[in-house]
Backbone as JSON, one array per atom type, in Angstrom:
{
  "sequence": "XXXXXXXXXXXXXXXXXXXXXXXXXXXXXXXXXXXXXXXXXXXXXXXXXXXXXXXXXXXXXXXXXXXXXXXXXXXXXXXXXXXXXXXXXXXXXXXXXXXXXXXXXXXXXXXXXXXXXXXXXXXXXXXXXXXXXXXXXXXXXXXXXXXXXXXXXXXXXXXXXXXXXXXXXXXXXXXXXXXXXXXXXXXXXXXX",
  "N": [[-2.3, 2.57, -14.83], [-2.48, -0.2, -14.34], [-4.18, 0.22, -12.17], [-6.23, 1.5, -13.68], [-7.33, -1.23, -15.59], [-7.84, -3.26, -13.39], [-9.67, -2.28, -13.12], [-11.65, -2.09, -15.42], [-12.18, -4.82, -15.8], [-13.19, -5.36, -12.66], [-15.83, -4.04, -13.54], [-17.29, -5.83, -15.54], [-17.75, -8.47, -13.96], [-15.17, -9.86, -14.64], [-13.1, -11.96, -12.93], [-10.53, -10.4, -11.03], [-7.08, -9.99, -11.69], [-5.7, -10.28, -8.79], [-2.99, -8.26, -6.14], [-1.51, -9.81, -5.69], [-1.29, -12.6, -6.85], [0.02, -10.15, -9.29], [2.29, -10.27, -8.26], [2.77, -9.2, -6.41], [2.63, -8.8, -2.65], [-0.24, -8.91, -1.04], [-1.9, -8.34, 2.01], [-3.3, -10.96, 3.69], [-4.62, -13.7, 5.43], [-4.04, -14.55, 8.88], [-2.42, -12.39, 8.79], [-0.89, -9.87, 9.72], [-2.19, -6.45, 10.24], [-1.34, -3.6, 8.52], [-0.18, -0.73, 9.82], [-1.63, 2.46, 10.25], [-1.0, 5.45, 8.05], [-0.13, 8.99, 7.77], [-1.69, 11.26, 6.69], [-4.67, 13.88, 6.07], [-7.14, 14.15, 8.35], [-10.19, 13.23, 7.72], [-13.53, 13.33, 9.66], [-13.44, 12.53, 11.8], [-12.7, 12.98, 15.7], [-11.85, 16.62, 15.61], [-10.42, 15.93, 13.61], [-8.44, 13.81, 14.38], [-6.44, 11.74, 14.39], [-6.09, 8.78, 13.56], [-5.84, 4.68, 14.64], [-5.27, 1.7, 13.93], [-4.14, -0.01, 16.07], [-5.53, 1.66, 18.07], [-7.81, 0.4, 18.11], [-8.18, -2.24, 19.38], [-9.0, -4.9, 20.22], [-11.2, -4.82, 19.87], [-13.27, -5.08, 16.26], [-12.2, -4.08, 13.34], [-13.48, -2.89, 10.2], [-11.49, -2.76, 6.85], [-11.63, -0.35, 4.67], [-11.09, 0.63, 1.3], [-10.84, 3.84, -1.36], [-11.75, 5.69, -3.73], [-13.54, 8.43, -4.54], [-14.12, 8.8, -7.59], [-14.64, 6.6, -8.57], [-16.76, 4.53, -9.79], [-17.93, 1.65, -8.51], [-16.34, 1.97, -6.6], [-18.3, 3.4, -4.85], [-20.45, 2.17, -5.64], [-20.36, 0.1, -3.69], [-20.79, 1.89, -0.68], [-24.06, 1.54, -0.36], [-24.02, -0.57, 0.91], [-21.92, -0.25, 3.41], [-22.99, 0.69, 4.7], [-25.21, -0.53, 5.3], [-23.68, -1.98, 7.24], [-22.72, -1.0, 8.92], [-24.75, -0.18, 9.78], [-25.87, -2.05, 11.23], [-23.68, -3.6, 12.83], [-22.07, -1.75, 13.78], [-23.4, -0.25, 16.87], [-22.24, -2.68, 18.37], [-19.72, -2.66, 18.48], [-18.1, -2.62, 15.66], [-16.71, -0.81, 13.11], [-15.78, 1.09, 11.21], [-12.91, 2.08, 9.1], [-11.83, 4.69, 6.66], [-10.05, 4.3, 4.19], [-9.33, 7.07, 1.39], [-7.56, 6.76, -1.42], [-6.45, 8.78, -3.99], [-6.72, 8.1, -7.73], [-6.93, 9.1, -10.17], [-6.5, 12.77, -11.29], [-7.75, 14.59, -10.12], [-8.57, 14.27, -8.14], [-7.04, 13.85, -6.31], [-7.58, 16.5, -4.78], [-9.09, 17.9, -2.49], [-11.62, 19.93, -1.44], [-13.2, 18.8, -3.12], [-13.5, 15.63, -2.65], [-14.75, 16.36, -0.09], [-17.32, 17.48, -0.98], [-17.82, 14.77, -1.28], [-17.97, 13.05, 0.45], [-20.04, 14.34, 2.01], [-21.71, 14.42, -0.14], [-22.02, 11.93, -0.29], [-23.11, 11.47, 2.6], [-20.98, 10.14, 4.26], [-20.2, 8.17, 7.34], [-18.2, 7.64, 8.22], [-15.39, 7.57, 9.93], [-11.89, 9.02, 7.88], [-9.17, 9.06, 6.08], [-7.18, 10.0, 3.96], [-5.72, 9.65, 1.61], [-3.38, 10.84, -0.44], [-0.54, 10.54, -1.05], [-0.83, 7.57, -1.28], [1.38, 6.3, 0.25], [-0.11, 4.35, 2.02], [-2.38, 3.25, 0.72], [0.37, 1.34, -0.97], [1.33, 0.56, 1.19], [-0.37, -1.23, 2.27], [-0.42, -3.07, -0.05], [-1.6, -2.75, -1.96], [-4.02, -2.89, -5.66], [-6.82, -3.07, -6.65], [-9.18, -1.14, -6.37], [-13.18, -1.01, -5.41], [-11.36, -2.63, -2.12], [-12.24, -4.45, 0.74], [-11.35, -5.22, 3.8], [-11.41, -7.28, 6.92], [-11.61, -6.93, 9.79], [-9.54, -8.25, 13.03], [-10.0, -8.48, 16.72], [-7.21, -8.5, 17.37], [-5.83, -7.04, 15.78], [-5.05, -8.72, 13.22], [-5.32, -9.13, 9.98], [-8.26, -11.12, 8.72], [-10.22, -11.54, 7.28], [-10.69, -9.87, 3.13], [-12.09, -8.41, 0.24], [-12.36, -7.53, -2.73], [-13.09, -5.59, -5.27], [-16.25, -4.58, -5.88], [-18.89, -4.91, -3.75], [-21.51, -6.32, -3.67], [-21.61, -7.18, -6.83], [-23.3, -8.4, -9.39], [-24.6, -10.39, -7.28], [-22.77, -11.74, -6.51], [-22.38, -11.6, -3.01], [-20.6, -10.71, -1.31], [-21.37, -8.86, 1.1], [-22.98, -9.74, 2.53], [-21.35, -12.38, 3.28], [-19.16, -10.43, 4.4], [-20.22, -10.46, 6.69], [-21.34, -12.63, 7.92], [-18.44, -13.08, 8.54], [-18.04, -11.23, 9.83], [-20.0, -11.6, 12.63], [-18.87, -13.88, 13.41], [-16.59, -13.03, 14.67], [-17.58, -11.77, 16.7], [-18.84, -13.54, 18.21], [-16.71, -15.19, 18.86], [-14.63, -13.78, 20.22], [-13.08, -12.52, 18.76], [-12.01, -13.99, 18.19], [-9.74, -17.32, 17.3], [-9.35, -19.69, 14.88], [-8.18, -18.19, 11.44], [-10.05, -16.88, 8.51], [-10.08, -16.44, 5.06], [-10.46, -14.84, 2.04], [-11.89, -14.3, -1.25], [-12.99, -12.7, -4.13]],
  "CA": [[-3.04, 1.8, -15.71], [-2.59, -1.7, -14.29], [-6.0, 0.05, -11.36], [-7.83, 1.08, -14.17], [-7.68, -2.07, -16.21], [-8.55, -4.17, -12.84], [-11.57, -2.21, -12.33], [-12.66, -2.22, -15.93], [-12.17, -5.79, -15.66], [-14.37, -5.68, -11.69], [-17.01, -4.04, -13.41], [-17.81, -6.81, -16.57], [-17.32, -9.2, -13.55], [-14.0, -11.4, -14.56], [-11.81, -11.89, -11.65], [-9.43, -10.19, -11.46], [-6.13, -10.96, -10.25], [-4.98, -8.87, -7.2], [-2.13, -7.62, -6.4], [-1.08, -10.94, -5.0], [-1.36, -12.49, -8.83], [1.01, -9.66, -9.67], [3.37, -10.64, -7.96], [2.65, -8.1, -4.84], [1.32, -9.14, -1.14], [-1.46, -8.24, -0.35], [-2.3, -8.5, 3.29], [-4.08, -11.85, 4.05], [-5.16, -14.16, 6.49], [-2.5, -14.54, 10.2], [-0.96, -11.29, 8.64], [-0.73, -8.39, 10.98], [-2.93, -5.46, 8.84], [-0.86, -2.82, 8.65], [-0.94, 0.73, 10.18], [-2.23, 3.75, 8.9], [0.44, 6.41, 8.45], [-0.44, 10.33, 7.15], [-3.09, 12.16, 6.82], [-5.27, 14.2, 6.94], [-8.03, 12.67, 8.91], [-11.96, 13.48, 8.23], [-14.65, 12.44, 10.14], [-12.59, 12.54, 13.36], [-13.33, 14.53, 16.18], [-10.47, 17.49, 15.69], [-9.25, 16.0, 13.49], [-7.27, 13.34, 15.23], [-6.2, 10.21, 13.31], [-7.07, 6.71, 14.11], [-4.73, 3.67, 14.38], [-5.36, 0.45, 14.36], [-3.92, -0.42, 17.63], [-6.37, 1.97, 19.06], [-8.85, -0.33, 17.2], [-7.21, -2.88, 20.13], [-10.69, -5.57, 21.03], [-12.29, -4.76, 18.35], [-13.16, -5.76, 14.77], [-12.64, -2.95, 12.3], [-13.33, -3.06, 8.76], [-10.91, -0.85, 6.15], [-11.83, -0.21, 3.0], [-9.44, 1.97, 0.52], [-11.41, 3.9, -2.46], [-11.79, 6.82, -4.19], [-14.23, 9.45, -5.23], [-14.38, 8.64, -8.8], [-14.69, 5.56, -9.02], [-18.25, 4.17, -9.51], [-17.4, 0.93, -7.63], [-16.32, 2.56, -5.25], [-19.19, 4.63, -4.95], [-21.6, 1.43, -5.32], [-20.5, 0.19, -2.4], [-21.63, 2.84, -0.13], [-25.27, 1.48, 0.74], [-23.56, -2.03, 1.76], [-20.87, -0.33, 3.96], [-24.2, 1.82, 6.1], [-25.33, -1.64, 5.67], [-22.77, -2.79, 7.29], [-22.85, 0.05, 10.05], [-26.63, -0.07, 10.69], [-25.8, -3.75, 11.64], [-22.46, -3.81, 13.75], [-21.12, -0.02, 15.14], [-23.7, -1.53, 17.95], [-21.43, -3.84, 18.85], [-18.7, -2.22, 18.97], [-17.57, -2.57, 14.54], [-16.24, 0.59, 12.73], [-15.26, 1.2, 9.11], [-12.07, 2.97, 8.62], [-11.71, 4.09, 5.05], [-8.79, 5.3, 3.6], [-8.9, 7.53, -0.01], [-6.84, 7.33, -2.14], [-6.65, 9.13, -5.61], [-5.83, 7.34, -8.8], [-7.27, 10.99, -11.01], [-5.58, 14.39, -10.56], [-9.29, 15.6, -9.7], [-9.04, 12.96, -7.26], [-6.74, 14.75, -4.67], [-8.71, 17.8, -4.22], [-9.3, 18.05, -0.31], [-12.53, 20.43, -1.45], [-13.8, 18.07, -3.87], [-12.6, 15.29, -1.48], [-15.23, 17.2, 1.12], [-18.2, 17.28, -1.01], [-18.24, 14.04, -2.08], [-18.69, 13.13, 1.92], [-21.18, 15.01, 2.38], [-23.36, 14.07, -0.82], [-23.22, 10.76, 0.14], [-23.24, 10.86, 3.34], [-20.59, 9.12, 4.32], [-19.91, 8.83, 7.99], [-17.64, 6.54, 8.82], [-13.46, 8.45, 9.05], [-10.89, 9.01, 6.07], [-7.45, 8.7, 6.02], [-6.64, 11.13, 2.85], [-3.52, 8.72, 1.54], [-2.94, 11.21, -2.05], [0.97, 10.0, -1.94], [-0.82, 6.7, -1.65], [1.35, 5.63, 1.52], [-1.03, 3.46, 2.89], [-2.06, 1.81, -0.91], [1.04, 0.64, -1.21], [2.57, -0.62, 2.87], [-1.44, -2.48, 1.82], [0.35, -3.49, -1.49], [-3.32, -2.79, -3.56], [-4.14, -2.9, -6.58], [-7.93, -2.19, -7.69], [-10.58, -0.1, -6.06], [-12.79, -0.48, -4.14], [-10.78, -3.12, -1.6], [-12.08, -3.99, 1.65], [-10.24, -5.87, 4.77], [-11.99, -6.94, 8.11], [-9.45, -7.08, 10.16], [-10.2, -8.4, 13.46], [-9.86, -7.41, 17.38], [-5.72, -8.3, 18.11], [-5.12, -6.39, 14.52], [-4.88, -9.69, 12.82], [-6.29, -9.14, 8.77], [-8.81, -12.36, 9.27], [-10.45, -11.82, 5.8], [-10.12, -9.47, 2.28], [-12.83, -8.5, -1.02], [-11.7, -7.18, -4.17], [-14.35, -5.1, -6.05], [-18.64, -4.86, -5.52], [-19.65, -6.54, -2.68], [-22.63, -7.41, -3.83], [-21.96, -7.29, -8.03], [-23.66, -9.69, -9.96], [-25.56, -11.54, -6.62], [-21.85, -12.46, -5.41], [-22.59, -12.25, -1.73], [-19.5, -9.73, 0.0], [-21.67, -8.42, 2.1], [-23.28, -11.05, 3.22], [-19.71, -13.03, 3.81], [-18.6, -10.16, 5.05], [-21.49, -9.68, 7.91], [-20.63, -13.84, 8.42], [-16.81, -13.38, 9.44], [-18.19, -9.82, 11.95], [-20.77, -12.15, 13.41], [-17.65, -15.23, 13.39], [-15.54, -12.47, 14.89], [-18.2, -11.02, 17.98], [-19.4, -14.52, 18.62], [-15.79, -15.37, 19.44], [-14.35, -11.87, 20.83], [-12.64, -12.21, 17.61], [-9.76, -14.8, 18.22], [-10.25, -18.47, 17.12], [-9.49, -19.08, 13.15], [-8.66, -17.57, 10.61], [-11.21, -17.29, 7.34], [-9.88, -15.63, 4.29], [-11.12, -15.41, 0.97], [-12.16, -12.92, -1.72], [-14.03, -13.77, -5.42]],
  "C": [[-3.11, 0.32, -15.73], [-4.36, -1.53, -12.77], [-6.12, -0.01, -12.64], [-8.52, -0.17, -15.0], [-8.04, -3.05, -15.08], [-9.76, -2.9, -12.25], [-12.93, -1.91, -13.36], [-13.41, -3.75, -16.01], [-13.2, -6.42, -14.41], [-15.33, -5.21, -12.6], [-17.67, -4.71, -14.51], [-17.96, -8.02, -16.01], [-16.39, -10.63, -13.69], [-13.62, -10.91, -13.13], [-10.48, -11.52, -12.12], [-8.04, -10.18, -10.67], [-5.84, -9.73, -9.4], [-3.76, -8.74, -7.05], [-0.17, -9.05, -6.11], [0.17, -11.52, -6.86], [0.1, -11.99, -9.52], [2.38, -9.29, -9.36], [3.93, -8.83, -6.75], [2.34, -8.93, -3.42], [0.81, -8.67, -0.89], [-1.6, -9.66, 1.07], [-3.72, -9.84, 3.49], [-4.29, -13.06, 5.57], [-3.89, -14.33, 7.07], [-2.34, -13.14, 9.45], [-1.92, -10.25, 8.95], [-1.18, -7.2, 9.98], [-1.54, -4.34, 9.52], [-1.3, -1.37, 8.72], [-0.95, 1.84, 9.41], [-0.92, 4.93, 9.48], [-0.39, 7.93, 7.71], [-1.85, 10.71, 7.73], [-3.84, 13.81, 6.13], [-6.19, 13.14, 7.42], [-9.5, 13.47, 8.2], [-13.01, 12.76, 8.67], [-13.78, 11.79, 11.27], [-12.86, 13.52, 14.31], [-11.65, 14.97, 15.98], [-10.07, 17.05, 15.19], [-8.49, 15.05, 13.45], [-7.65, 12.13, 14.85], [-6.73, 9.49, 14.75], [-5.77, 6.77, 13.63], [-5.58, 2.55, 14.48], [-5.47, -0.35, 16.33], [-5.25, 0.11, 18.71], [-7.69, 0.98, 19.31], [-8.92, -1.86, 18.31], [-8.87, -4.08, 20.89], [-11.6, -5.15, 20.88], [-12.06, -4.79, 17.38], [-13.25, -4.4, 13.86], [-12.68, -3.17, 10.59], [-12.61, -2.26, 8.33], [-11.42, -1.13, 4.89], [-11.57, 1.05, 2.31], [-10.09, 2.3, -0.76], [-10.69, 5.27, -2.59], [-12.88, 7.01, -4.61], [-15.05, 9.02, -6.53], [-14.94, 7.21, -9.49], [-16.29, 4.7, -8.22], [-18.47, 2.44, -8.32], [-17.5, 0.72, -6.85], [-17.59, 2.9, -4.13], [-21.28, 3.26, -5.26], [-21.36, 0.0, -3.64], [-21.36, 0.1, -0.64], [-22.62, 2.69, 1.03], [-24.44, -0.04, 1.18], [-22.37, -1.75, 3.66], [-21.75, 0.71, 4.89], [-24.95, 0.12, 6.15], [-25.12, -2.17, 7.72], [-22.04, -2.88, 9.53], [-23.23, 0.02, 11.19], [-26.1, -1.56, 11.77], [-24.79, -3.82, 12.81], [-21.94, -2.98, 14.65], [-21.76, -0.67, 16.34], [-22.53, -2.08, 18.61], [-19.74, -3.45, 19.1], [-17.39, -2.1, 17.37], [-17.24, -1.56, 13.88], [-15.51, 0.46, 11.6], [-14.31, 2.67, 8.95], [-11.82, 3.16, 7.19], [-10.77, 4.94, 5.06], [-8.91, 5.79, 1.62], [-8.08, 8.09, -0.35], [-7.13, 7.12, -3.89], [-6.45, 7.98, -6.75], [-6.03, 8.64, -9.78], [-6.17, 11.84, -10.04], [-7.06, 14.88, -9.44], [-9.11, 14.87, -8.54], [-8.07, 13.24, -5.87], [-7.4, 15.77, -4.27], [-9.27, 17.93, -3.4], [-10.66, 18.69, -0.53], [-13.72, 19.58, -2.27], [-14.65, 16.44, -3.25], [-14.6, 15.75, -0.56], [-17.25, 17.17, 0.21], [-18.76, 16.35, -1.08], [-18.98, 12.58, -0.31], [-19.61, 13.72, 2.23], [-21.89, 14.93, 1.7], [-23.6, 12.91, -0.43], [-22.98, 10.13, 1.32], [-22.75, 10.37, 4.58], [-20.11, 9.21, 6.57], [-19.35, 7.65, 9.14], [-15.69, 7.5, 8.5], [-13.06, 7.52, 7.56], [-10.08, 9.36, 6.04], [-6.95, 9.24, 4.28], [-5.31, 10.28, 2.42], [-3.07, 9.68, -0.26], [-1.51, 10.79, -2.16], [0.75, 8.99, -1.81], [0.59, 5.47, -0.35], [0.94, 4.45, 2.14], [-1.2, 2.23, 1.38], [-0.85, 0.88, -0.76], [1.71, 0.11, 0.19], [1.13, -1.72, 2.22], [-1.21, -3.53, 0.42], [-0.57, -3.3, -2.37], [-3.24, -2.74, -4.67], [-4.97, -2.47, -7.78], [-9.05, -1.14, -6.82], [-12.01, -1.15, -6.26], [-11.97, -2.37, -3.42], [-11.47, -2.85, -0.15], [-11.45, -5.0, 2.54], [-11.04, -5.98, 6.2], [-10.84, -7.26, 8.77], [-9.96, -7.56, 12.39], [-9.34, -8.19, 15.04], [-8.24, -7.18, 17.5], [-4.62, -7.32, 17.05], [-4.4, -7.31, 13.24], [-6.48, -9.4, 11.21], [-6.79, -11.01, 8.53], [-9.91, -12.14, 7.44], [-10.57, -10.32, 4.55], [-11.32, -9.93, 0.99], [-12.64, -7.6, -1.46], [-13.31, -6.64, -4.45], [-16.34, -4.77, -5.36], [-18.6, -5.74, -5.19], [-21.16, -7.42, -3.08], [-22.6, -7.14, -5.66], [-22.25, -8.28, -8.0], [-24.17, -11.14, -8.86], [-24.07, -12.21, -5.52], [-21.56, -12.92, -3.89], [-22.0, -11.69, -1.05], [-20.34, -9.03, 0.98], [-21.85, -9.15, 2.91], [-21.93, -12.35, 3.57], [-19.03, -12.34, 4.66], [-19.44, -9.86, 6.61], [-21.31, -10.99, 8.35], [-19.71, -13.19, 9.32], [-17.15, -12.47, 10.97], [-18.95, -11.24, 12.78], [-19.52, -13.35, 13.67], [-16.94, -14.45, 15.17], [-16.23, -11.78, 17.05], [-18.5, -12.95, 18.86], [-17.93, -14.78, 19.62], [-14.51, -14.6, 19.99], [-12.49, -12.14, 20.04], [-10.95, -13.17, 17.83], [-10.01, -16.56, 18.05], [-9.12, -18.28, 15.76], [-9.56, -18.39, 12.06], [-9.32, -17.26, 9.28], [-10.17, -15.98, 6.51], [-10.76, -16.1, 2.6], [-11.19, -13.83, -0.79], [-12.65, -13.44, -3.04], [-12.91, -13.19, -6.35]]
}
C-alpha cells in the first residue's frame, strides 16, 4: 500500500517521501551500489546474469520498474534517448523489474511488455523483491547513476520529465561529468 500511495503522489506532482524518510536508507551519494542477486535475466546473451562488478570502469544506469506502472512507462522514451547518446560511450542501463501487482509476476506478460515497448536493455526479474529490498526502495520508477567504481552518484525517484522537472537533463549532466572525469571525483546526489 505504501508503494501505491507513493505512485499516486508522484502522478500528482507531489514530492513523495523516499524510503529514507520512511525509516529506510536508500543508497545515496558515496554509497557502494548493492550488487544484483537472483534472476532470471532477460535481454542478455544466453540469459547470462549481469553484475555491477562486471561493469567496473564504466558508468551504469540502474532502473527499478514494473510493467503496469504508468510512471515507469513514461520514463521509457527518456531511457532510450539516454542510451542512444551514452551507450556508444560505454554506459549501459540495467533494469530491475520488481512487480507490485499479482499479474506483474507473469513472465509471459513481462516478455510481451518488453517486446511491445522495444526494451533493448537487460532486465533482471525480481519477483521476490530481493533486489528491491537490498536497495531499500519504496516507489517506482527509481533510477540510479552508478559510477565506474560501483558507487552511487545520483538518484531520481519518479518520472524524469514530469511537469518539466528536468530529470533526464540532470542524469545526462551527471553522465557527462562521470565520462569527463573518468568516473572518479566528487560525488553528486539528488532527487526531486
